[in-house]
Phi, psi and omega in degrees: 000130182245108183251026179289153178241131182257350181193155174218135180227138175266158175259109186266126179287156172212145181282317178232104187308311179298316179298312182296318177303313181292324180297306182297324176292323177295327179287335178132357175289150177255135176280114183270327179199138177234121181250027175091305180237006181211120181241138174264119184249141181230142174211123178056035179083357179255139185233155169215163176259129175263121184245145179279069182210136185216130165227121188306309180304318178292310181298323181281355173247003181272132181224148174232131175257125177246123171282120184231160180282333189212098179295326180292324174299317179294323177298314182296319180296312180295323175301315178299313181299311184290331181294342178289351175065023178266350185230071189307319183277349181287149174207159183230146178238131185300149180305141181223142174289131182252160182299335182276004171096016177239154167265126189236131168258128180260130178232124173265123180283176184300341180259359177099359174296134185258118175264132175252115175262097186258124178251126175294138180272125180285000000 
């Protein structure tokens, strides 16, 4: 019996499908496939599904943790993207040292999903 797993992808909710597609692409994700209400997004070989489905309580409690080399660089990238005012509900919080030993930049996407860009402290 082989119970190995080769990949895992989460389904990320979005309030406005086109706005969320544009937001993630502006941050640097690549659109790998668009099926109208479900998009496969990739960054650094990691993928997730962006789905055209929204429940406020779920979206506002949905989080994704990304291990990154440079949380400050992600803060600067997100700040540039959000400063364009195309994503009114999106926001970014400057990197902060966390108790678990990472420096984390927090980014809220346009639907309220919270992205953690975490850099391990050497």
